[in-house]
DOMIVO-158675 format. One record per residue (C-alpha): residue in one letter; x, y, z. Coordinates in Angstrom, 1 decimal, always signed. Example, Ala and Ser with C-alpha at 12.3 -4.5 7.8 and 13.67 -1.06 7.14 Angstrom:
// residues 2
['a', [+12.3, -4.5, +7.8]]
['s', [+13.7, -1.1, +7.1]]
//
This chain:
// residues 421
['m', [-41.2, -5.3, -5.0]]
['n', [-40.7, -2.4, -7.3]]
['r', [-41.0, +0.1, -4.5]]
['l', [-38.6, -1.9, -2.4]]
['i', [-36.0, -1.8, -5.2]]
['i', [-36.5, +1.9, -5.7]]
['i', [-36.0, +2.5, -1.9]]
['l', [-32.8, +0.3, -1.9]]
['v', [-31.4, +2.2, -4.9]]
['l', [-32.1, +5.5, -3.2]]
['m', [-30.4, +4.3, +0.0]]
['v', [-27.3, +3.2, -1.9]]
['a', [-27.2, +6.5, -3.8]]
['l', [-27.5, +8.4, -0.5]]
['a', [-24.7, +6.4, +1.1]]
['w', [-22.5, +6.9, -2.0]]
['a', [-23.1, +10.7, -1.9]]
['q', [-22.0, +11.0, +1.7]]
['k', [-18.4, +12.1, +1.7]]
['t', [-16.2, +11.9, +4.7]]
['n', [-14.9, +15.4, +5.7]]
['y', [-11.7, +15.9, +7.6]]
['r', [-12.3, +19.5, +8.4]]
['g', [-10.6, +20.2, +11.7]]
['y', [-8.5, +17.0, +11.7]]
['k', [-4.9, +17.6, +12.5]]
['l', [-1.7, +15.5, +11.8]]
['l', [+0.8, +15.7, +14.6]]
['r', [+4.3, +14.4, +14.7]]
['v', [+6.0, +13.4, +17.9]]
['t', [+9.3, +11.6, +18.7]]
['p', [+9.5, +9.3, +21.8]]
['e', [+12.8, +9.6, +23.6]]
['t', [+12.2, +7.3, +26.6]]
['t', [+10.9, +3.8, +26.9]]
['e', [+7.9, +5.1, +28.9]]
['q', [+7.0, +7.5, +26.1]]
['l', [+7.4, +4.7, +23.5]]
['a', [+5.3, +2.3, +25.5]]
['y', [+2.5, +4.9, +25.8]]
['l', [+2.5, +5.5, +22.0]]
['v', [+2.5, +1.8, +21.3]]
['n', [-0.4, +1.2, +23.6]]
['l', [-2.3, +4.1, +22.0]]
['s', [-1.6, +2.8, +18.5]]
['l', [-3.0, -0.6, +19.4]]
['t', [-6.3, +0.7, +20.8]]
['p', [-7.2, +3.8, +18.7]]
['d', [-10.9, +4.3, +17.7]]
['t', [-10.9, +4.0, +13.9]]
['k', [-14.6, +3.0, +13.3]]
['g', [-14.9, +4.3, +9.8]]
['w', [-13.2, +7.6, +10.6]]
['p', [-16.1, +9.0, +12.6]]
['t', [-16.3, +12.8, +12.8]]
['g', [-18.4, +12.8, +16.0]]
['d', [-15.9, +10.9, +18.2]]
['d', [-13.7, +13.3, +20.2]]
['n', [-10.9, +10.7, +20.4]]
['a', [-10.7, +9.5, +16.8]]
['l', [-7.0, +8.5, +16.1]]
['d', [-5.1, +7.0, +13.2]]
['f', [-1.3, +6.4, +13.2]]
['w', [+0.1, +7.4, +9.8]]
['r', [+3.6, +6.4, +11.1]]
['d', [+3.7, +3.9, +13.9]]
['p', [+5.9, +3.9, +17.0]]
['t', [+8.7, +1.4, +16.3]]
['g', [+11.6, +2.7, +18.3]]
['l', [+13.2, +5.5, +20.3]]
['g', [+14.1, +8.6, +18.3]]
['g', [+11.7, +7.6, +15.4]]
['p', [+9.0, +10.1, +14.3]]
['v', [+5.4, +9.0, +15.0]]
['d', [+2.6, +10.7, +13.0]]
['i', [-0.9, +10.7, +14.4]]
['l', [-4.1, +12.0, +12.8]]
['t', [-6.8, +13.2, +15.2]]
['n', [-9.9, +15.3, +15.2]]
['n', [-9.2, +16.4, +18.7]]
['g', [-5.7, +18.0, +18.3]]
['a', [-5.9, +20.0, +21.5]]
['f', [-6.7, +17.0, +23.6]]
['l', [-4.0, +14.9, +22.1]]
['e', [-1.4, +17.7, +22.4]]
['r', [-2.2, +18.0, +26.1]]
['e', [-1.9, +14.2, +26.6]]
['l', [+1.5, +14.1, +24.8]]
['t', [+2.9, +17.2, +26.5]]
['s', [+2.0, +15.8, +29.9]]
['r', [+4.3, +12.9, +29.1]]
['g', [+7.2, +15.1, +28.1]]
['m', [+6.6, +14.9, +24.3]]
['y', [+6.1, +18.1, +22.3]]
['p', [+4.4, +17.5, +19.0]]
['s', [+4.9, +19.5, +15.9]]
['m', [+2.0, +20.2, +13.5]]
['l', [+2.3, +18.6, +10.1]]
['m', [-1.2, +19.5, +8.9]]
['d', [-3.5, +21.9, +10.8]]
['d', [-6.5, +21.0, +8.7]]
['v', [-6.3, +17.8, +6.8]]
['q', [-9.3, +18.4, +4.6]]
['s', [-7.9, +21.7, +3.3]]
['f', [-4.6, +20.0, +2.7]]
['a', [-6.3, +17.2, +0.8]]
['d', [-8.3, +19.6, -1.3]]
['q', [-5.2, +21.6, -2.1]]
['r', [-3.4, +18.4, -3.3]]
['q', [-6.3, +17.4, -5.4]]
['a', [-6.4, +20.8, -7.1]]
['e', [-2.7, +20.6, -7.7]]
['n', [-3.1, +17.2, -9.3]]
['a', [-5.9, +18.5, -11.6]]
['d', [-3.8, +21.5, -12.6]]
['s', [-0.9, +19.3, -13.4]]
['i', [-3.0, +17.0, -15.6]]
['a', [-4.6, +20.1, -17.3]]
['a', [-1.1, +21.4, -18.0]]
['g', [-0.2, +18.2, -19.9]]
['s', [+2.0, +16.5, -17.4]]
['k', [+3.1, +12.9, -18.1]]
['f', [+0.5, +10.3, -17.2]]
['t', [+2.8, +8.6, -14.8]]
['e', [+3.6, +11.8, -12.9]]
['t', [+0.0, +12.5, -11.9]]
['y', [-2.7, +10.6, -10.0]]
['h', [-5.5, +9.0, -11.8]]
['t', [-8.8, +7.3, -11.2]]
['y', [-9.3, +3.5, -11.5]]
['e', [-11.0, +3.9, -14.9]]
['e', [-8.2, +6.1, -16.2]]
['i', [-5.6, +3.5, -15.1]]
['i', [-7.5, +0.6, -16.8]]
['d', [-7.8, +2.7, -20.0]]
['y', [-4.1, +3.4, -19.9]]
['l', [-3.2, -0.2, -19.5]]
['d', [-5.5, -1.3, -22.3]]
['q', [-4.0, +1.4, -24.7]]
['l', [-0.5, +0.3, -23.7]]
['a', [-1.3, -3.3, -24.5]]
['g', [-2.9, -2.3, -27.8]]
['n', [+0.2, -0.3, -28.8]]
['n', [+3.0, -2.5, -27.5]]
['s', [+3.3, -6.2, -28.3]]
['m', [+5.3, -6.8, -25.1]]
['v', [+2.3, -5.9, -22.9]]
['s', [-0.7, -8.0, -22.1]]
['v', [-3.5, -7.1, -19.6]]
['i', [-4.7, -10.1, -17.6]]
['k', [-7.8, -10.2, -15.5]]
['i', [-6.8, -12.0, -12.3]]
['g', [-10.0, -11.4, -10.3]]
['e', [-13.2, -9.4, -9.8]]
['s', [-14.0, -7.3, -6.7]]
['d', [-17.2, -7.4, -4.7]]
['e', [-18.4, -4.3, -6.6]]
['v', [-17.7, -6.0, -9.9]]
['r', [-14.5, -4.2, -10.9]]
['d', [-11.8, -6.1, -12.7]]
['i', [-8.5, -6.7, -10.8]]
['v', [-5.9, -6.7, -13.6]]
['t', [-2.2, -7.4, -14.0]]
['a', [+0.1, -6.1, -16.7]]
['q', [+2.4, -8.7, -18.1]]
['i', [+5.5, -7.4, -19.7]]
['s', [+7.5, -10.0, -21.7]]
['s', [+10.0, -10.0, -24.5]]
['g', [+9.1, -13.6, -25.2]]
['g', [+10.7, -16.9, -24.2]]
['g', [+7.6, -19.0, -23.3]]
['d', [+5.9, -19.7, -20.0]]
['t', [+8.9, -21.1, -18.3]]
['k', [+10.8, -17.8, -18.1]]
['p', [+11.6, -16.6, -14.5]]
['a', [+9.0, -14.1, -13.3]]
['i', [+8.9, -11.1, -10.9]]
['y', [+5.5, -10.0, -9.5]]
['l', [+4.8, -6.5, -8.1]]
['e', [+1.6, -5.5, -6.4]]
['c', [+0.5, -2.0, -5.5]]
['g', [-2.5, -0.3, -3.8]]
['m', [-3.7, -3.0, -1.4]]
['h', [-4.4, -0.2, +1.0]]
['a', [-6.6, +2.2, -1.0]]
['r', [-5.4, +5.6, +0.4]]
['e', [-1.7, +4.9, -0.5]]
['w', [-1.9, +6.6, -4.0]]
['i', [+1.8, +7.0, -4.3]]
['a', [+2.0, +3.2, -4.4]]
['h', [-0.3, +2.9, -7.3]]
['s', [+1.7, +5.5, -9.1]]
['t', [+4.9, +3.7, -8.5]]
['c', [+3.6, +0.5, -10.2]]
['l', [+2.5, +2.6, -13.2]]
['w', [+6.0, +4.3, -13.2]]
['i', [+7.7, +0.9, -13.4]]
['i', [+5.4, -0.3, -16.1]]
['d', [+6.2, +2.8, -18.2]]
['e', [+10.0, +2.3, -17.6]]
['l', [+9.9, -1.3, -18.6]]
['t', [+7.9, -0.7, -21.8]]
['t', [+9.4, +2.6, -23.0]]
['l', [+13.0, +2.0, -22.2]]
['y', [+13.3, -1.6, -23.5]]
['g', [+15.8, -1.6, -26.3]]
['q', [+17.1, +1.8, -25.3]]
['i', [+18.6, +1.3, -21.8]]
['p', [+20.8, -1.9, -21.5]]
['e', [+19.8, -2.5, -17.9]]
['i', [+16.1, -2.3, -18.7]]
['t', [+16.5, -4.5, -21.7]]
['s', [+18.4, -7.1, -19.7]]
['l', [+15.8, -7.2, -17.0]]
['v', [+13.0, -7.7, -19.5]]
['d', [+14.9, -10.4, -21.3]]
['r', [+15.7, -12.2, -18.1]]
['f', [+12.3, -12.0, -16.4]]
['d', [+8.7, -11.8, -17.3]]
['w', [+7.2, -9.0, -15.2]]
['f', [+3.7, -9.2, -13.7]]
['i', [+2.5, -5.9, -12.2]]
['t', [-0.9, -5.3, -10.5]]
['p', [-1.2, -1.5, -10.1]]
['v', [-4.6, -1.4, -8.4]]
['s', [-5.1, -4.5, -6.3]]
['n', [-7.9, -3.0, -4.3]]
['p', [-10.1, -1.4, -6.9]]
['d', [-13.3, -0.9, -4.7]]
['g', [-11.3, +0.8, -2.0]]
['y', [-9.4, +2.9, -4.4]]
['v', [-12.5, +4.2, -6.1]]
['y', [-14.0, +4.9, -2.7]]
['s', [-10.9, +6.9, -1.8]]
['w', [-11.4, +9.1, -4.8]]
['l', [-15.2, +9.7, -4.4]]
['n', [-16.0, +9.4, -0.7]]
['d', [-13.1, +9.1, +1.7]]
['r', [-9.6, +10.1, +0.7]]
['l', [-8.1, +8.2, +3.6]]
['w', [-10.0, +4.9, +3.2]]
['r', [-7.7, +1.9, +3.7]]
['k', [-9.6, -1.4, +3.5]]
['n', [-11.6, -2.9, +0.7]]
['r', [-15.4, -2.4, +0.6]]
['k', [-16.7, -5.7, +1.8]]
['i', [-20.0, -5.6, +3.7]]
['n', [-19.5, -7.3, +7.1]]
['p', [-22.6, -9.1, +8.3]]
['s', [-23.8, -8.0, +11.8]]
['s', [-21.5, -5.0, +11.8]]
['p', [-22.1, -1.4, +10.6]]
['c', [-18.4, -1.2, +9.7]]
['i', [-17.3, -1.8, +6.1]]
['g', [-14.2, -3.4, +4.8]]
['v', [-11.4, -6.0, +5.4]]
['d', [-7.7, -5.2, +5.4]]
['t', [-6.6, -7.6, +2.6]]
['n', [-3.0, -7.5, +3.8]]
['r', [-4.2, -9.4, +6.9]]
['n', [-6.3, -11.9, +4.8]]
['f', [-3.6, -14.2, +3.5]]
['d', [-3.0, -17.7, +4.9]]
['a', [+0.1, -16.9, +6.9]]
['n', [-0.6, -17.1, +10.7]]
['f', [-4.1, -15.8, +9.8]]
['g', [-5.8, -14.0, +12.6]]
['g', [-2.7, -13.8, +14.7]]
['v', [-0.7, -11.0, +16.3]]
['g', [-0.9, -7.7, +14.4]]
['s', [-4.3, -8.3, +13.0]]
['s', [-7.8, -7.8, +14.4]]
['d', [-11.0, -9.8, +14.5]]
['v', [-13.1, -6.6, +15.0]]
['p', [-14.7, -5.4, +11.7]]
['c', [-14.4, -1.7, +12.7]]
['s', [-10.6, -2.0, +13.0]]
['d', [-8.4, -0.9, +10.1]]
['t', [-6.5, -4.2, +10.4]]
['y', [-9.6, -6.4, +10.4]]
['s', [-8.4, -9.7, +8.9]]
['g', [-11.8, -10.9, +7.7]]
['p', [-13.7, -14.1, +8.7]]
['s', [-11.2, -16.5, +7.2]]
['a', [-8.0, -16.6, +5.1]]
['f', [-8.7, -15.7, +1.5]]
['s', [-12.3, -14.7, +2.2]]
['e', [-11.6, -11.6, +0.1]]
['a', [-11.6, -11.3, -3.7]]
['e', [-8.5, -9.2, -3.7]]
['s', [-6.3, -11.6, -1.7]]
['r', [-7.6, -14.5, -3.8]]
['a', [-6.7, -12.7, -7.0]]
['m', [-3.1, -12.3, -5.9]]
['r', [-3.0, -15.9, -4.6]]
['d', [-4.3, -17.3, -7.9]]
['i', [-1.9, -15.5, -10.2]]
['l', [+1.0, -16.5, -8.0]]
['l', [-0.2, -20.1, -8.0]]
['s', [-0.3, -19.9, -11.8]]
['l', [+3.3, -18.7, -11.8]]
['q', [+4.5, -21.3, -9.2]]
['g', [+7.9, -22.6, -10.0]]
['r', [+8.7, -19.5, -12.1]]
['t', [+8.5, -16.7, -9.5]]
['k', [+11.8, -15.4, -8.3]]
['a', [+10.6, -12.4, -6.4]]
['v', [+7.3, -10.8, -5.1]]
['v', [+7.2, -7.3, -3.8]]
['s', [+4.1, -5.7, -2.3]]
['i', [+4.5, -1.9, -2.4]]
['h', [+3.0, +0.3, +0.3]]
['n', [+3.3, +3.8, +1.8]]
['n', [+4.7, +5.3, +4.0]]
['a', [+6.9, +3.7, +6.6]]
['q', [+10.1, +3.9, +4.5]]
['v', [+11.4, +0.4, +5.2]]
['w', [+12.1, -2.8, +3.2]]
['l', [+10.6, -5.8, +5.0]]
['s', [+11.2, -9.5, +4.8]]
['p', [+9.4, -12.4, +6.5]]
['y', [+8.4, -12.9, +9.2]]
['g', [+5.8, -10.4, +10.4]]
['y', [+4.3, -12.6, +13.1]]
['t', [+7.3, -13.9, +14.9]]
['t', [+10.9, -12.8, +15.7]]
['e', [+12.2, -16.2, +14.5]]
['r', [+14.2, -15.5, +11.4]]
['p', [+13.6, -17.5, +8.2]]
['v', [+16.2, -20.1, +7.3]]
['d', [+16.9, -18.1, +4.1]]
['y', [+17.3, -14.8, +5.9]]
['d', [+21.0, -14.4, +5.0]]
['e', [+20.1, -14.4, +1.3]]
['m', [+17.1, -12.1, +2.0]]
['e', [+19.4, -9.7, +3.9]]
['r', [+22.0, -9.7, +1.1]]
['v', [+19.4, -8.7, -1.5]]
['m', [+17.6, -6.2, +0.7]]
['s', [+20.9, -4.5, +1.5]]
['l', [+21.6, -4.0, -2.2]]
['g', [+18.1, -2.7, -2.8]]
['a', [+18.2, -0.3, +0.2]]
['a', [+21.6, +1.0, -0.9]]
['a', [+20.3, +1.7, -4.4]]
['i', [+17.4, +3.7, -2.9]]
['e', [+19.7, +5.7, -0.7]]
['e', [+22.1, +6.3, -3.6]]
['t', [+19.3, +7.9, -5.7]]
['y', [+18.3, +10.9, -3.5]]
['g', [+19.8, +10.0, +0.0]]
['t', [+16.6, +8.4, +1.3]]
['q', [+17.6, +5.9, +4.0]]
['c', [+15.6, +2.6, +3.9]]
['p', [+16.1, +0.4, +7.0]]
['f', [+15.5, -3.3, +6.1]]
['g', [+14.9, -6.6, +7.9]]
['p', [+12.2, -8.8, +9.2]]
['g', [+8.9, -7.0, +9.5]]
['s', [+8.5, -8.0, +13.2]]
['e', [+11.8, -6.4, +14.0]]
['v', [+11.9, -3.4, +11.7]]
['l', [+8.3, -2.2, +11.8]]
['y', [+5.7, -4.1, +13.9]]
['f', [+4.0, -7.5, +14.3]]
['t', [+1.6, -8.5, +11.5]]
['s', [-0.2, -11.6, +10.5]]
['g', [-1.8, -12.7, +7.3]]
['t', [+0.4, -10.7, +5.0]]
['t', [+1.6, -11.1, +1.5]]
['k', [+5.3, -11.5, +2.2]]
['d', [+4.8, -14.2, +4.7]]
['y', [+2.4, -16.1, +2.5]]
['v', [+4.6, -16.1, -0.6]]
['y', [+7.6, -17.3, +1.4]]
['g', [+6.0, -19.7, +3.8]]
['t', [+3.5, -21.3, +1.4]]
['l', [+4.8, -20.7, -2.1]]
['g', [+8.5, -21.0, -1.3]]
['v', [+9.5, -17.7, -2.9]]
['t', [+12.7, -16.7, -1.1]]
['h', [+12.4, -13.1, -2.2]]
['g', [+9.0, -12.2, -0.8]]
['y', [+9.1, -8.6, +0.4]]
['t', [+7.0, -5.5, +1.4]]
['l', [+8.5, -2.2, +0.3]]
['e', [+7.2, +0.8, +2.2]]
['l', [+7.9, +3.9, +0.2]]
['r', [+9.4, +7.2, +1.5]]
['n', [+7.9, +8.8, +4.5]]
['t', [+7.3, +12.6, +4.2]]
['a', [+5.4, +15.2, +6.2]]
['d', [+2.5, +14.7, +3.7]]
['g', [+1.8, +11.2, +4.9]]
['f', [-0.7, +9.5, +2.6]]
['i', [-1.5, +12.7, +0.8]]
['t', [+1.7, +12.7, -1.2]]
['p', [+1.9, +15.7, -3.6]]
['t', [+2.1, +15.1, -7.3]]
['t', [+5.6, +16.6, -7.4]]
['l', [+6.9, +13.7, -5.3]]
['i', [+5.6, +10.9, -7.6]]
['a', [+8.7, +10.9, -9.8]]
['p', [+11.4, +11.0, -7.1]]
['v', [+9.6, +8.5, -4.9]]
['a', [+8.9, +6.1, -7.8]]
['t', [+12.4, +6.5, -9.2]]
['e', [+14.2, +5.6, -6.0]]
['a', [+11.9, +2.7, -5.4]]
['w', [+12.4, +1.4, -8.9]]
['n', [+16.1, +1.7, -8.5]]
['g', [+15.8, -0.5, -5.4]]
['i', [+13.7, -3.1, -7.2]]
['k', [+16.1, -3.1, -10.1]]
['a', [+19.0, -3.8, -7.7]]
['m', [+17.0, -6.6, -6.2]]
['a', [+16.3, -8.1, -9.6]]
['n', [+19.9, -7.9, -10.7]]
['a', [+21.0, -9.6, -7.5]]
['i', [+18.8, -12.6, -7.9]]
['a', [+20.4, -15.6, -9.5]]
//
């Protein structure tokens, strides 16, 4: 038995030490101008081989920006750039190179972040590990009576899933706004945006009238790392890891896309039942600790919650229900009113345009997502997904963009909150 334990420990340690390398991977951008070109890209995006980002597969593909319409840029990561360029060119599309070596690009960004931290940059303007974020929240709660840190769940790898509650008092009947970030591990700019908002609410209360009013009107509940296992893995093993780290029985592929795991047309269009897919929905609705944690805190706030926003990167859109059908919700006029104000506030900040509307129309079909669950099951009219600014950096957003991206997103969320009765 002891020998078996030692062997298992060594196997786990070996697996942990193996780091995914994106040397030679390229990120290409192409723009479809005809319906035939768009159809080709859509089909390609639906059937890419993304089995754990294999380095040995000549046709490994991942769409960092999906094909959603004519004239819209589509970003594709591949480890066979020459092959893909030939395929695209043969169909009249001429890709530009955003990254000629993704690993070098990621290494450079990591070094820049470390240099920024060493130079004494503000905590919320740099990227941080899961442990550093938890320490930051604990220290904030210890130094600010408005802040409480609530454990809302525990991951499969026994990490706490925590939410920061920011309240100026008023009891447990005060209207609430819930924000969630980092459901997809590689989207680090999303985690940073939640931390930015926490900092704004806590440091500017009593100084900026708008912030003071928003904290006095609402209790804010913010989960900055909703997928801790995946996030840790993205730091230590695979910078571009998306899912959680759930072991899938009878499959060598790890992880579930927790934003396909909610009880909202679970397993339907826009999700996959294949464990190796990046959109694998899991064996059943709420099979995952991460989705259950979000469900449970929202159930505890039922009757109080006025808005729920799940923050992602990097499609640059504001999405309402539904993701799985083109039928519009009965409350869509109200959703559209509020989204239009939020999108306008984003554009007024730095000129970033943010299309808005139902997810099935503006982006692509999805099932089992947060926005559809909170609207369809919990009855929260303002249940949204906010996809942050798209840049040529994709998911490897530089440290220098944390402040502008978080600022414009926060301005949009403030406009949303101010518009809610």
